C-alpha positions in Angstrom: -46.2 41.6 -105.2 -46.2 45.1 -104.0 -42.5 45.9 -104.3 -42.0 47.8 -107.5 -39.3 47.6 -110.1 -38.2 51.1 -108.9 -37.8 50.0 -105.3 -36.0 46.8 -106.3 -33.6 48.7 -108.5 -32.8 51.0 -105.6 -32.3 48.3 -103.0 -30.8 45.4 -104.8 -27.4 46.9 -105.7 -26.8 47.7 -102.0 -28.2 44.5 -100.6 -26.5 42.0 -102.9 -23.0 42.5 -101.5 -24.3 42.4 -97.9 -26.3 39.2 -98.6 -23.2 37.5 -100.2 -21.2 38.6 -97.1 -23.8 37.1 -94.8 -24.0 33.9 -96.6 -20.2 33.5 -96.8 -19.7 34.5 -93.2 -22.3 32.1 -91.9 -20.8 29.2 -93.9 -17.3 30.0 -92.9 -17.7 31.0 -89.3 -21.3 30.0 -88.4 -21.9 33.7 -87.5 -23.9 36.5 -89.1 -21.8 39.7 -88.5 -23.6 42.5 -86.6 -21.9 44.9 -89.1 -23.8 43.2 -91.9 -27.1 43.8 -90.1 -26.1 47.4 -89.3 -25.2 47.9 -93.0 -28.6 46.7 -94.1 -30.3 49.0 -91.6 -28.2 51.9 -92.9 -29.2 51.0 -96.5 -32.8 51.1 -95.5 -32.4 54.3 -93.5 -30.9 56.2 -96.4 -32.0 54.5 -99.7 -35.4 53.8 -98.2 -36.1 57.5 -98.1 -35.4 57.7 -101.8 -37.2 54.4 -102.8 -40.3 54.6 -100.6 -42.9 57.1 -99.6 -42.1 58.5 -96.1 -45.1 57.0 -94.5 -44.3 53.5 -95.8 -40.7 54.0 -94.8 -41.7 54.9 -91.2 -44.1 51.9 -90.9 -41.5 49.5 -92.0 -39.5 50.4 -88.9 -42.4 49.4 -86.7 -42.8 46.2 -88.8 -39.1 45.4 -88.2 -39.4 46.0 -84.5 -42.3 43.5 -84.3 -40.3 40.9 -86.3 -37.3 41.5 -84.0 -39.4 40.8 -80.9 -40.9 37.6 -82.4 -37.5 36.3 -83.6 -35.8 37.2 -80.3 -38.5 35.1 -78.5 -37.8 32.3 -81.0 -34.1 32.7 -80.2 -34.7 32.6 -76.5 -36.6 29.3 -77.1 -33.7 27.9 -79.0 -35.4 27.8 -82.4 -32.9 30.1 -84.1 -29.6 31.9 -83.6 -29.3 35.5 -82.5 -27.7 36.5 -85.8 -30.5 34.9 -87.7 -33.0 36.9 -85.5 -31.3 40.2 -86.2 -30.9 39.5 -89.9 -34.5 38.5 -90.3 -35.6 41.8 -88.5 -33.4 43.8 -90.9 -34.9 41.9 -93.8 -38.3 42.9 -92.6 -37.5 46.6 -93.4 -37.3 45.7 -97.1 -40.4 43.4 -97.5 -43.9 44.9 -97.4 -46.3 43.2 -95.1 -48.5 42.5 -98.1 -45.7 40.3 -99.5 -45.2 38.3 -96.3 -46.8 35.2 -97.6 -44.8 35.3 -100.8 -41.6 36.0 -98.8 -42.3 33.1 -96.4 -42.9 30.7 -99.3 -39.7 31.9 -100.9 -37.9 31.4 -97.6 -39.2 27.8 -97.4 -37.9 27.1 -101.0 -34.6 28.9 -100.2 -34.1 26.7 -97.0 -34.6 23.5 -99.0 -32.4 24.7 -101.9 -29.7 26.1 -99.6 -29.7 22.9 -97.4 -29.4 20.6 -100.4 -26.7 22.8 -102.1 -24.7 23.1 -98.8 -24.8 19.3 -98.2 -24.0 18.5 -101.8 -21.0 21.0 -101.8 -19.8 19.6 -98.5 -19.6 16.2 -100.2 -17.6 17.3 -103.2 -13.9 16.9 -102.5 -12.4 19.8 -104.4 -15.0 22.3 -102.9 -14.4 20.9 -99.5 -10.6 21.1 -99.9 -10.8 24.8 -101.2 -12.9 25.7 -98.1 -11.5 23.3 -95.5 -11.6 25.9 -92.8 -15.4 26.5 -93.1 -17.1 25.8 -89.8 -20.4 24.9 -91.4 -19.0 21.7 -92.9 -18.7 20.1 -89.5 -21.1 22.1 -87.4 -24.2 20.4 -86.1 -26.4 23.3 -87.2 -27.1 24.6 -90.7 -25.9 28.1 -91.7 -29.3 29.8 -92.1 -27.6 33.0 -93.4 -27.2 31.2 -96.7 -31.0 30.6 -97.0 -31.9 34.0 -95.6 -29.6 35.8 -98.0 -31.0 33.9 -100.9 -34.5 34.7 -99.8 -33.7 38.4 -99.8 -32.0 38.5 -103.1 -34.5 36.2 -104.9 -37.3 38.4 -103.4 -36.0 41.5 -105.2 -35.1 39.5 -108.4 -38.7 38.3 -108.4 -40.0 41.9 -108.0 -37.8 42.9 -111.0 -38.9 39.9 -113.1 -42.6 40.3 -112.3 -42.6 44.0 -112.6 -40.8 44.0 -116.0 -43.1 41.1 -117.2 -46.1 43.3 -116.9 
């Protein structure tokens, strides 16, 4: 993992509330707010200059643009929602290219865990009653914002854990 404890400590406090917002919004409304994506971009634009060398910070913008093009093509093909595409591109600002395989493996695990958790919660009466107005309970698609947010948070928690373990 190339993300350092220093970088994780800078980004995580700002990204955690955004990720929770995205997960909640996608479960409740089946939408990832554009404001959440813009907030992530703002965090990277400002905090990234503190947490990363300028050359790394600059190349991450290029990386995010490439990811945005790829995910928009996937969106055009019906493979994912537009909000998911934008959120993934914003996530790409924070994850070094060297960690892409780890992040994708984490995403695969997060999708499985989020799907199982969402379906289990949907089947529990008291949870369902407390969140009866959530669109994701009856929508034919799965709220990927839940898995994407989990991936982002667990990525930085892993960076902290692995960095502090060494």
